[in-house]
Structure formats: structure tokens, C-alpha cells
N, C-alpha and C positions, 0 to 999 in steps of 0.2 A: 178325825182323820187329819193328819198333819202334812202340809205340802212344802214346807220351807225348812231350812237349817236354823237351828237355834244359834245364838251368839256364841255359846261355849263351843259348839261343833265347828263353827267358822274360825274361831281362835285356834283350835287344835289343828285344823287344816293349814292355817297360815304358819303356825310354829313348825309343823312337819315339813312344809315346803322350804322354810328358812333353813332348817337343819340340812335338808338335802342339798340346797344351794351352797351352804357352807362347806360341805364335803365335796361336791362335784366341781366347783369352780377351780380349786387348786389342782385337781386331777386333770382338768382340761388344759390349764396353763402348762402343766408339766408335759403333757402330750405335745403341745405346740413347741416347747423347747426341745423335746426329743426329735421332732421332725426337722427343726432347724439344724440341730447338731448332726443328724444323719445326712442331711443335704450338704452341709459344709464339709464334713469328712469325705463324702463321696466326691465333691468338687476337688478337694486337695489330692485325693488318690488318683482321680482321672487326670488332673493336670500333670502329676508326676509320670503317669503312664504315657501321656501324650508327649512330654518332653523326652522321655526315654526312647519312644518309638521314632520320634523325629530325628534324634541324634543317630540312632542306628540306621535309619533310612538314608540320611544325607551324609553320614560320616563326620559331621561337624556340629558344633554348638553355635547357635545364634545368640548374640548378646542381648537381644530383645526377646525375652521369654514369651511374650504375648504372640510372637510369630511362630512359636513352636507348640502352642497350646490354645485351642479354641476356648477352653474354660477360663484360662487367665485373660484372654482377650475380652471375653464377655464380662468377667468380673471387673476388668479395667474400665470398660464402657459404663458399667453400673456404679462405679466409684468404690468397689469393694476390693480393689487391688491397686497397689502403688508400685510401679516399676522403678528399679534402680539399675539402669542399663549399664553404667560403667562397672558395677559390681556383679553383674549378671544375677540379679536377685529380684524377687517380688515379695512384698509384704501383703498378706491376705487378711482382710478385715473379716473377723468372725464375731458375731454378736455385736458388742459395742467396742471391741478391742481392735485397734487398727493394725497391730502387728502380732496378732495371735499366732499365726504360722508364717514363717519366712522360708521360701524355697530359694536356694542359692546354688549356683554351679561354681565350684571351686576348681580352678585350673592350676596344675602344678606340672610344669614341663609339658609332656605329651598326654598327661592324664587329666580327664575331666570327671569330677565327682559331683553328684547331686546330693546336697545336704539339706536337712530340715532343721530349722531352728525355731524353738518355741519362745514366744514373748510371755510377759507376765499376764496371766488371765484375770488377775484381780478377783472380783467376785462374780464375773460373768459366767453364768451356767452353760451357755452355748460354747464359749471358748474352752472352758474346762472340759466339757464333754468331748469336743474334737480332739483336744490334746490327750485325753484318756483313751480314745479309740485308735489312734495311730501310734504304733510302737516306734519310738525314736531309736531303738537299738538296731533297727533294720537299715539305718543310714550311717554313712554315706553309701550311695549306689554308684558303682563305677559305670560311667556312660561311655567313655572312650579312653584308649590308652593301651599301655603294654599288657594289662591284665584282662583286657576285654577281647574275646574272640568273636568274630562275625561269622 
């Protein structure tokens, strides 16, 4: 009667565990990137909605976009957003790219339009993912002016 594993059985178990680890670790890493991408895209879309809502509620645009959006204010506090107040824009850091997405308000006469500008994602999977999730053809958004009805 045998009570222990033989050396061959032990080697087979180790090889099987190694193969499972080799398959599972990239999947877990990809899931983590998907979660970061989803969170970043959600933050961008929420910031855009907050800026739009603030403009409609007040009838004007603030040059400091962090005062119009809690998401941008939080990202600025965390170091993930860089404000350019004179240009009414904010660069959002996504993944390792500091200007992955830029939200900018362009004023022309009485018209204020929210535009979205994409930076170069390089090889950053999270930035690439965010840029693929948000359709740039939906921009600019008219916030205020002659074509906006309240």
C-alpha cells in the first residue's frame, strides 16, 4: 500500500500548474487593463456630462473646467489631469499617456463648443482602449450659443 506521490507524479503536477499559470496570468493582466480602460472612459464621459450640465444650468462656461466637473477636480487632485485655464482645456492622463484625451471648450463669438482631442496613445493599452471606446465623431458638442435651445 502506497501513501506518497512518486517523483514522476510530482513533476507532472508541477508541469500542469506551470502551464495553467502561463495561460492564466496574461488573462488576469488583460482583465486589469480592461477595468482601467472602462474606468477611464467612464470618467471622461462623466466629465463631459458634468461640463454640459453645468453650462446649461448656469448659462455660461467657467474657464477652470475643474469647477464645472467633480471628476476633473478629483483627477486634478490625483495628478491625472492638467488644467490649461487660458485655453479652457484639460489634459487627462490615461494609462501612462499624459495627454491621452484633451477636453477643450472652444469659444467663437457667442458659441461655446466642447471638443475632444486625442493624443498619441503610443503602445499604451489603456489609452488605446479609451480612445477606441469614445467616438470622436460625436464632437464638438454645442454647449451655448445660437444653435442651442434651453
